[in-house]
Structures are given as C-alpha cells and as structure tokens.
C-alpha positions in Angstrom: 277.1 78.0 151.3 275.6 78.4 154.7 277.8 79.4 157.7 277.3 78.1 161.2 277.7 79.6 164.6 278.7 77.5 167.6 276.7 77.3 170.8 278.5 75.9 173.7 277.1 74.2 176.8 279.5 73.5 179.7 279.1 70.8 182.3 281.3 70.0 185.3 282.0 66.4 186.2 283.2 65.8 189.7 285.6 63.1 190.8 282.5 60.9 191.6 281.2 61.3 188.1 278.0 63.3 188.9 277.0 66.2 186.7 276.6 69.6 188.3 275.7 72.6 186.1 278.3 75.3 186.6 280.6 73.1 188.5 281.7 74.8 191.8 284.2 72.1 193.0 287.2 73.1 190.9 289.8 70.8 192.4 288.4 67.5 191.1 286.4 68.9 188.1 286.8 68.5 184.4 284.9 70.8 182.0 283.2 69.1 179.0 282.1 71.5 176.2 279.4 70.4 173.8 278.8 72.4 170.6 275.6 72.7 168.7 275.7 74.1 165.2 273.3 76.9 164.4 272.5 77.5 160.7 272.8 81.0 159.5 270.3 82.4 157.0 271.8 82.6 153.4 272.5 85.9 151.8 269.8 87.2 149.5 270.3 88.8 146.0 268.0 91.1 144.0 267.5 90.2 140.4 267.3 93.3 138.3 266.3 94.1 134.7 268.1 97.0 132.9 266.3 99.2 130.4 267.5 99.5 126.8 266.1 101.3 123.7 265.7 98.1 121.6 263.9 95.3 123.5 260.2 95.5 123.0 258.0 96.1 126.1 255.9 93.0 125.3 259.0 90.9 125.4 260.0 92.2 128.8 256.5 91.4 130.1 256.8 87.9 128.8 260.2 87.5 130.5 258.9 88.7 133.8 255.8 86.4 133.6 257.8 83.4 132.5 260.9 83.5 134.7 259.6 85.3 137.7 256.1 83.8 137.9 254.3 87.1 137.9 250.8 87.6 136.7 250.3 89.9 133.7 249.5 93.0 135.7 252.5 92.7 138.0 254.8 92.0 135.0 253.4 95.1 133.2 254.0 97.2 136.3 257.6 95.9 136.6 258.3 96.5 132.9 257.0 100.1 133.2 259.1 100.7 136.2 262.2 99.4 134.3 261.2 101.6 131.3 260.7 104.8 133.4 263.6 104.3 135.9 266.2 102.4 133.9 266.2 99.5 136.3 263.6 97.3 138.1 263.6 94.5 140.6 262.0 91.2 139.5 262.6 89.3 142.8 264.8 88.5 145.7 266.4 85.0 145.9 269.3 83.0 147.3 272.5 83.2 145.3 272.0 80.0 143.3 268.5 80.8 142.4 269.3 84.4 141.5 272.3 83.2 139.4 270.0 80.7 137.6 267.3 83.3 136.8 269.9 85.8 135.4 271.3 83.1 133.2 267.9 82.0 132.0 266.8 85.5 131.2 270.0 86.4 129.3 269.9 83.2 127.3 266.3 83.7 126.4 266.9 87.3 125.4 269.9 86.3 123.2 268.0 83.5 121.6 265.3 86.0 120.6 268.0 88.5 119.5 267.2 91.1 122.1 269.9 93.1 124.1 267.9 92.8 127.4 270.3 92.8 130.4 269.6 91.0 133.7 271.9 91.3 136.7 272.0 90.4 140.3 273.1 92.4 143.4 273.4 91.5 147.0 270.6 92.8 149.1 
C-alpha cells in the first residue's frame, strides 16, 4: 500500500476577508491550512532463484524466459549465475508483482516435480 506525505499551505484571512500570504495582521487573522497528499514510491523487491543439485539447467532457463520475460541469452546468463553463485536475481518488482512471480515459479516447478526455490527480498 502506498503511503502519503502531507504538504501544507497556509493563508491568512483578515477581518475584511482578503487573502494575504503569510498574514502579518495577527489580531484579526485566522489561519487556514490546506493539505495536498503526495504519493510515496512503493518499496521494491528482488525476486531470486536459488540453486539446487536436481533442477535441470534447461528448466531454469525456461522459467526465466517464461515468468520474467527474458530472451534466451539473458535467461541462460541468469541461470549460469545461479548455478555458479548459488543465487541469482531475475528482476525487481513491487511487492504484489514479486509475490505473484514467486508463487507462479514455485507452482510451475512443483507441477514439473522440480525442487527449484524462488524467493523475494526487499531491495
């Protein structure tokens, strides 16, 4: 969920009803505060694949191509990074998108009887 920050603009209204920015006449002045919400950028999450000794490399390439919209060369490079380093980043997304991708990958791997693990972490 996105948070908001408040921006306040103050105007002084004198007894005659005219608006004066800042409002120096304090005796007959009322302050009106107007707030404008400012949207805050959502937090981002990295989606990571974890290496295992059982999932075939070709299957990992297929997963990266299918669920992360990577071309074959990029998918192969990510798969090799996972294979050599134990973990590799497939993309960075908002919470809901990252959660969906993790679920899709895990379901697809289970359906094909592979122990491939996919996790997300806050960036």
